[in-house]
C-alpha positions in Angstrom: -114.9 -6.8 110.0 -112.3 -4.2 111.3 -109.1 -3.4 109.6 -106.4 -2.3 112.0 -103.6 -0.3 110.4 -100.4 -0.2 112.5 -101.5 -3.4 114.2 -98.0 -4.2 115.5 -97.4 -0.8 117.2 -98.1 0.0 120.8 -101.7 1.0 120.5 -102.4 -1.2 117.5 -101.3 -4.3 119.4 -103.4 -3.4 122.4 -106.5 -2.8 120.2 -105.9 -6.1 118.3 -105.7 -8.0 121.5 -109.0 -6.4 122.6 -110.7 -7.5 119.4 -109.4 -11.0 119.8 -110.7 -11.1 123.4 -114.1 -10.0 122.2 -114.1 -12.4 119.2 -114.6 -9.5 116.7 -113.5 -10.3 113.1 -110.5 -8.2 112.1 -107.4 -8.0 110.0 -104.2 -6.2 110.7 -101.5 -4.6 108.7 -98.2 -3.0 109.5 -95.3 -2.1 107.1 -96.2 -4.8 104.6 -99.0 -2.5 103.3 -97.7 1.0 102.7 -100.3 3.5 103.9 -98.6 6.2 101.8 -99.7 4.3 98.7 -103.4 4.6 97.9 -103.4 1.8 95.4 -101.7 -0.5 97.8 -104.3 0.2 100.4 -107.1 -0.4 98.0 -105.6 -3.6 96.7 -105.3 -4.9 100.3 -108.9 -4.0 101.1 -110.1 -5.9 98.1 -107.9 -8.9 98.9 -109.0 -8.9 102.6 -112.7 -8.7 101.7 -112.4 -11.5 99.1 -110.5 -13.8 101.4 -112.8 -13.3 104.3 -115.8 -13.7 102.0 -114.6 -17.0 100.8 -113.8 -18.1 104.4 -116.9 -16.8 106.0 -119.3 -17.7 103.1 -119.1 -21.4 104.1 -121.0 -20.4 107.3 -123.3 -18.0 105.5 -121.6 -14.9 106.9 -119.8 -12.9 104.3 -117.7 -10.1 105.8 -116.8 -6.7 104.5 -114.5 -4.1 106.0 -116.9 -1.9 108.0 -114.3 -0.1 110.0 -110.7 1.1 109.5 -108.8 1.9 112.7 -105.6 3.8 112.0 -103.0 3.4 114.8 -100.0 4.2 112.6 -98.0 7.4 112.8 -94.6 9.0 112.7 -94.0 9.5 116.4 -90.3 10.6 116.6 -90.9 14.2 117.8 -87.4 15.4 117.7 -86.3 13.4 114.6 -89.3 14.9 112.7 -87.7 18.3 112.7 -85.0 17.1 110.3 -87.0 14.3 108.7 -89.9 16.5 107.5 -90.7 14.5 104.4 -91.2 11.2 106.2 -93.2 12.9 108.9 -95.5 14.5 106.3 -95.9 11.3 104.4 -96.9 9.2 107.4 -98.8 11.8 109.4 -100.6 13.8 106.7 -100.5 11.9 103.4 -101.2 8.4 104.8 -104.3 9.5 106.8 -105.6 11.2 103.6 -105.1 7.9 101.7 -106.7 5.9 104.4 -109.7 8.2 104.5 -110.1 7.9 100.7 -110.1 4.1 101.0 -112.6 4.2 103.8 -114.9 6.4 101.7 -114.4 4.2 98.6 -115.3 1.0 100.3 -118.0 2.5 102.6 -116.1 2.0 105.9 -116.1 4.2 108.9 -112.7 5.5 110.2 -111.1 5.9 113.6 -107.9 7.8 113.5 -105.5 8.6 116.5 -104.1 12.1 116.9 -102.2 14.0 119.6 -102.1 16.7 122.2 -99.2 18.2 120.1 -101.8 19.9 117.8 -102.0 22.6 120.5 -99.4 25.2 121.4 -99.4 24.5 125.2 -100.2 28.1 126.2 -103.5 27.3 127.8 -104.1 27.1 131.6 -107.2 24.9 131.5 -107.8 21.6 129.7 -108.1 21.9 125.9 -111.5 21.3 124.4 -112.0 19.7 121.0 -113.2 23.1 119.6 -110.1 25.1 120.7 -107.9 26.5 118.1 -104.9 24.5 117.1 -101.4 25.8 117.0 -98.8 23.1 116.8 -95.2 24.1 117.6 -93.1 21.6 115.7 -93.1 19.4 112.6 -94.6 16.4 114.4 -97.6 18.4 115.7 -97.9 20.3 112.4 -98.1 17.1 110.4 -100.5 15.4 112.8 -102.7 18.5 112.7 -102.6 18.4 108.9 -103.6 14.7 108.9 -106.7 15.6 110.9 -107.6 18.3 108.3 -107.1 15.9 105.4 -109.5 13.4 107.0 -112.1 16.0 107.6 -111.9 17.2 104.0 -112.1 13.7 102.7 -115.0 12.0 104.5 -117.7 12.5 107.1 -118.0 9.2 108.9 -114.9 9.5 111.1 -113.7 9.7 114.7 -110.5 11.4 115.5 -109.2 10.6 119.0 -106.6 13.0 120.4 -104.6 11.5 123.2 -101.4 12.2 125.2 -98.4 10.6 127.0 -99.3 7.2 125.7 -97.7 4.0 127.1 -98.4 0.3 126.8 -97.1 -3.2 126.8 -95.6 -3.1 123.3 -92.8 -0.9 122.0 -90.6 1.6 124.0 -92.3 4.2 126.0 -91.7 6.5 128.9 -92.6 4.0 131.6 -90.2 1.3 130.3 -87.5 3.9 129.8 -87.8 5.2 133.3 -87.9 1.7 134.8 -84.7 0.7 132.9 -82.9 3.9 133.9 -83.9 3.7 137.5 -82.5 0.1 137.6 -79.2 1.1 136.0 -78.4 4.7 137.1 -77.6 6.4 140.4 -79.6 9.5 139.4 -81.6 10.8 136.4 -83.0 14.2 135.4 -86.6 14.6 134.4 -88.4 17.6 133.1 -90.7 19.4 135.6 -92.2 22.2 133.5 -94.4 20.3 131.1 -97.9 19.2 132.2 -100.1 16.5 130.7 -102.0 13.3 131.3 -100.4 9.9 131.1 -102.6 7.4 129.2 -102.5 3.6 129.2 -103.0 2.4 125.6 -105.4 -0.3 126.9 -107.8 2.4 128.2 -107.8 4.2 124.9 -108.3 0.9 123.0 -111.4 0.3 125.2 -112.8 3.7 124.4 -112.3 3.1 120.7 -114.1 -0.3 120.8 -116.9 1.3 122.8 -117.2 3.9 120.0 -117.5 1.1 117.4 -120.1 -0.7 119.4 -122.0 2.6 119.9 -122.3 3.2 116.2 -122.9 -0.5 115.3 -125.4 -0.8 118.3 -123.8 -4.0 119.4 -125.1 -5.3 122.8 -125.3 -2.1 124.9 -128.2 0.0 126.0 -126.3 3.0 127.3 -125.9 4.7 123.9 -128.3 7.0 122.2 -130.4 5.6 119.4 -128.2 7.3 116.8 -124.9 6.1 118.3 -121.9 8.3 119.1 -121.8 11.4 116.8 -118.9 11.6 114.4 -116.2 14.1 114.9 -113.1 14.8 117.2 -112.9 13.5 120.7 -110.2 13.8 123.4 -109.3 10.8 125.5 -106.6 10.5 128.1 -106.7 9.0 131.6 -108.0 11.3 134.3 -105.8 13.8 136.1 -102.7 15.7 135.2 -99.1 15.7 136.2 -95.6 16.7 135.1 -93.0 14.3 133.6 -91.1 14.5 136.9 -94.0 13.6 139.1 -94.9 10.9 136.6 -91.4 9.5 137.0 -91.7 9.7 140.8 -94.9 7.7 140.7 -93.3 5.1 138.5 -90.5 4.7 141.0 -93.0 4.4 143.9 -94.9 1.6 142.1 -91.7 -0.2 141.0 -90.7 -0.4 144.6 -94.1 -1.4 145.8 -94.3 -4.3 143.3 -90.6 -5.3 143.8 -89.5 -4.3 140.3 -86.8 -1.9 141.4 -83.3 -3.1 142.4 -81.7 0.4 142.7 -82.4 3.6 144.7 -82.1 6.0 141.8 -82.4 9.7 142.7 -84.8 11.6 140.4 -83.9 15.2 139.9 -86.3 17.8 138.5 -85.1 20.1 135.7 -86.5 22.6 133.2 -87.0 21.8 129.5 -84.2 24.2 128.8 -81.8 22.5 131.3 -82.7 19.1 129.8 -81.6 20.4 126.4 -84.7 19.4 124.4 -84.1 20.0 120.7 -87.8 20.7 119.9 -90.2 23.1 121.6 -93.0 21.0 123.2 -96.3 22.2 124.7 -95.8 23.2 128.3 -99.5 22.5 129.0 -101.3 19.8 127.0 -104.0 18.5 129.3 -107.1 17.5 127.2 -110.7 17.9 128.4 -112.6 14.6 128.5 -116.1 16.1 129.1 -117.3 15.4 125.5 -116.3 11.7 125.4 -117.5 11.1 129.0 -120.9 12.6 128.2 -121.2 10.9 124.8 -120.2 7.3 125.9 -121.3 7.5 129.5 -118.0 6.1 130.6 -115.9 6.3 133.7 -112.3 7.0 132.8 -109.7 5.7 135.3 -107.2 8.0 137.1 -103.8 7.9 135.5 -102.3 6.6 138.8 -104.6 3.6 138.9 -103.9 2.6 135.3 -100.2 3.0 135.8 -100.3 0.7 138.8 -102.2 -1.9 136.8 -99.6 -1.6 134.1 -96.6 -1.9 136.4 -98.2 -4.9 138.2 -99.1 -6.8 135.0 -96.1 -6.0 132.7 -93.8 -9.0 132.4 -90.8 -7.0 131.3 -90.9 -3.8 133.2 -87.9 -3.1 135.5 -85.6 -5.6 133.6 -82.2 -4.2 132.6 -81.6 -3.8 128.9 
């Protein structure tokens, strides 16, 4: 059984739907179980295992929590600067508690981290072994969360990702679509480079990781399964926020989701007036995960088109 923490968020919802589709036993929690409270987490783990044991025992299949997948986080990058306590509690203390629980109950852990653990001064994609140097409170607390997990347990996977968007919760694609349908012109930053990532693609990689270790129904993995540790996953390719927005507009027009001819104007981060220093270059190398899982990661443009085509709400005015 898999326990998804943050199951109602953007990535958690996507991952939960994938588990449903594959008929994999799972439970999900959101704010009703406070990840900042170790005792609350342990109490829920005990309750979930007892309830699932009673339910499954009728069929001779008692279930224990074998995996915890942590999709929860404090993601408000700018707000984190003035809300340091909350950011630390959710991005550092909560992952430590979750790792402690995983260790106590004998479960493996998947935790999601970010490109913001790097300072953005590189000129080639960051590898998992590159030195961290987060610029702001958000990145610093996410980096500290990684460190806490590594100090607490050994059977973990930390997935760093970037520029995530999905069907649930606000994100850059929805924001741009709404603005383009309501404004004559918008300004978008043109001096930050990264890799847009569809949450569904990351969810697929996370499930493949679980299958690799559990050796469920696939012959492409090594006998030992995927080695534990840190992995980078984003969709393939890199772009700027401005060019990302331009592609969103093109696809909105192609799929008849755009009612307006909004002009997109490039600007610098300084001109935009960002309150927090962000990494200028945060492209992550995918060589390790591609080699380990033998997967073909889609180009960011292809995943974006699938998203625009299949999203029921994109382009609607709010």
